[in-house]
C-alpha positions in Angstrom: 0.0 0.0 0.0 2.9 2.4 0.8 4.4 1.8 -2.6 1.1 2.4 -4.4 0.6 5.7 -2.5 4.2 6.7 -3.2 3.6 6.0 -7.0 0.4 8.0 -7.0 2.1 10.8 -5.3 5.0 10.8 -7.7 2.7 10.6 -10.7 0.7 13.6 -9.4 3.9 15.6 -8.8 5.1 14.8 -12.4 1.7 15.9 -13.8 1.8 19.1 -11.8 5.4 19.9 -12.7 4.9 19.3 -16.5 1.5 21.0 -16.5 2.8 24.2 -15.0 6.2 24.4 -16.7 5.0 25.7 -20.1 2.9 28.4 -18.4 5.9 29.5 -16.3 8.1 29.7 -19.4 5.4 31.7 -21.2 5.1 34.1 -18.2 8.9 34.5 -18.2 8.9 35.2 -22.0 6.2 37.9 -21.6 8.0 39.4 -18.7 11.2 39.8 -20.7 9.4 41.4 -23.8 9.4 45.1 -24.3 7.1 47.3 -26.3 8.8 49.1 -29.2 7.3 52.4 -30.6 8.8 53.0 -34.1 8.3 56.5 -35.5 9.4 57.5 -39.0 9.4 61.1 -40.2 9.2 62.7 -43.7 10.0 66.4 -43.4 8.6 69.1 -45.7 10.9 70.2 -48.5 10.9 73.7 -47.0 12.2 72.4 -43.6 15.6 73.9 -42.8 18.4 71.7 -41.5 18.4 73.6 -38.3 14.7 72.9 -37.7 15.2 69.2 -38.4 18.2 69.1 -36.1 16.1 70.8 -33.4 13.4 68.2 -33.7 15.9 65.3 -33.6 17.5 66.8 -30.4 14.1 67.4 -28.8 13.0 63.8 -29.5 16.2 62.4 -28.0 15.7 64.6 -24.9 12.3 63.0 -24.2 14.2 60.0 -22.8 15.4 62.1 -19.9 12.1 63.8 -19.4 9.7 60.9 -19.5 10.5 58.1 -17.1 8.3 55.6 -19.0 10.9 55.6 -21.8 13.3 52.7 -21.1 15.4 53.1 -24.2 15.7 55.4 -27.2 17.6 55.2 -30.5 17.4 56.9 -33.8 19.0 57.0 -37.2 18.6 58.4 -40.7 17.8 56.3 -43.8 20.7 54.8 -45.6 18.9 52.1 -47.6 20.1 51.6 -51.2 16.7 50.2 -52.2 15.0 53.5 -52.7 11.8 52.3 -51.0 11.8 55.0 -48.2 9.0 57.1 -49.8 10.8 60.2 -48.6 11.0 59.2 -45.0 14.4 60.2 -43.7 14.5 59.8 -39.9 13.5 56.8 -37.8 13.2 56.7 -34.0 12.6 53.7 -31.7 11.2 54.3 -28.3 11.1 51.4 -25.9 8.6 50.9 -23.1 8.6 48.1 -20.5 4.8 47.6 -21.1 1.6 49.2 -22.4 1.3 51.2 -19.3 4.5 53.0 -20.2 3.2 53.9 -23.6 -0.1 55.1 -22.0 1.9 57.4 -19.8 4.1 58.6 -22.7 1.5 59.5 -25.3 -0.4 62.2 -23.3 2.7 63.3 -21.4 3.1 67.1 -21.5 6.7 66.8 -22.8 5.6 64.6 -25.6 2.8 67.0 -26.6 5.3 69.9 -26.5 7.6 67.9 -28.8 4.7 67.2 -31.2 4.0 71.0 -31.4 7.6 71.7 -32.3 7.5 69.0 -35.0 4.2 69.8 -36.7 5.3 72.9 -38.7 8.0 71.0 -40.6 6.4 67.5 -40.8 5.2 66.3 -44.1 4.2 62.7 -43.1 4.7 60.3 -40.2 4.6 56.5 -39.9 4.1 54.9 -36.5 4.4 51.1 -35.8 4.3 49.6 -32.4 5.2 45.9 -31.6 6.2 43.6 -28.9 9.9 42.6 -29.3 10.4 38.9 -29.3 
């Protein structure tokens, strides 16, 4: 009887261990993911280089002004394919989660940045995704 009880106990423990392992792994994967906010700008032909530089500098400064931003990077297009459709600048803002993005979008510093950008912006492309 003791061996039978021991076997049942071991079987139950194995079922529990294997049953919860995938969920635990999924939870860890979700915990390590970050939310990327990709923003590409096409500036008006009339935009001066100094105005574009001011926008780039202001966007980069948001990382120090908005705590929800976990990382920031930017660059200018250098693709030889010619498929950029006039978009010249790309910015990637990283958030830990959707709550971070929810804090960022209405943040006064973000709104102030958008007002600086509007007069010289011809078009914008925004794409958010969970990094895997």
